[in-house]
N, C-alpha and C positions, 0 to 999 in steps of 0.2 A: 186268411181262417175263416169261415163259420164255428161261432162256439156253441157245442152241444147243451141244448138247454136241461140242463138239470132234473126237473122229474122224467127224461130218454134214459138218464147213462146212472144213476141209482143201481147198484149191486145190491142183491142179494146176497147175507155172508149170517155164519157162524159167525159169534158176540163173546156167548162162554157156557160156561154152567153153577150154577148156582144151588149152595144142597141145602134144602127148608128139612129146618125140625122144627117140629113142638113135640113136646111134651112136661107134665106135671111137676116134675123139678125142675131147680137151677137150670140153662144147662151153662151156666161161664165154665165151670172145671170142663166141657166137654175142649172146650172152638181153648182153653187154654190143655189140652192134651195135645191137639193141633199144634202148636205152635203156632210159628212161625211161614211154616208151608203156606199154612188160607191167611188169608183178607174179609174182616167180622166184615157185616153189613152190616149187620145190628143184630144182639142179643140182648133179648130183654124178657122181662113185664107183656103177654097174652091172654087178656078176657081170663080167665083159670088159671091157665100154664104158664108156658112158659115159652120161646122161640128161641130161635136163631137162624139167622140167612146168610154162606157164606162164599166166600168164593174159592180158585187157589191163586196163591201166592203171585204164580212164573201164570202169565197167561197162553191158555193153551193152545194149538193151531188146532183143533175141531174138539169137537165134543168126544170123541174115542180116547180121542188122549183123558181130553179132563178128564174122566167117568173112573176110567182106571185108576185117576193118579191119585181119586179119593176112594176108589174099592180097596186098596192099596193103604193110603193113611190109617183108614176104619179099621180093617182088620189086624194093624199097627197096635190098637189104642191098651194103654195098659186097663187092667179094670176095672177102678171104680168108674170110669167113662166110660166104657165098654158096656159099662149096665147103664147110663144116663143114654146110652149110644140104644140099647136095647128092650129100653122103658118108654124110648120116644111112643106117641102116639103118630107118627106123621113123620115119614123122616121121603122128602125127593128130593128127583135128581132135578131140575130146573134147566132146561135149553134153550138160551135165549138166541131170538132167530132176528134179524134186520132186515127186513122184506124191500126186495128191488122192483127192481122194473125187468132188470136178466138175471140170470139168465133164465129163459120162462121156465124153467122147475128148477126145484133144490132141494138136495138127498143129501138128509143126515143119515149118517149109516154107519150100528153099532155090528158087533163082531160076536158070532155066539159065543164065547168065553166075556167079553162081554157083559151081557144081559143073562149072563151066570153067575155074573159076579152083582150080577141088580138084582137079582130078583129076594123078592119079598121088598124090594122099596119097591116108590111110584112115582112116574118120571111125570114129570110135566113141561108142555113147550110151551115157551111163550115166544109169540108173535109177532114185532114191531109192525107197525104200515109205513110203505115211502104214506110221504107227508112230501107238499108241494109249499110248501108253505115254511118261512122257517120257523126253526127248535126254537131259536129266544123267541117266542113269541107263545105258541103252543106245544104241549107234548102232546106226542099220542098218547088216547089208552094201547095200553096192549091187552092183544087176541091173547087167551088164554087157553092149551090147547090141553088133556087131557089121556092121555094113557093108560089103561091099570089092567092091570094081570087081573085073569078073571078063575 
């Protein structure tokens, strides 16, 4: 039985959605208010302000499911955390996609109701390229694509 070359059988796939927030105040209280439903990738100072980068604590099956879960969590924030959220200067959903050689086309579909829940938020898509070299030697730099509402 012939074994397929690794570089030709990489599937493009959804990885996760991160919530990236930047603001003028410490965002630790915001992260605490979201509780065990989120995993804190990093929270701390950034330049003249603060940042936090969060993922859902459970792996979502799609970008749609992840964003809906984040919107639900954010809409239930208590007042102090809600003020931090509203005072943030950047609030992005970062959709992570691992690029591959198949299928030829990969779509991330978001329903109108999900888009309405995202209004006034930014969306960033990070696409990690296919690599034919072992990942432990050199990690590929992601390519970022920003989608903004005007």
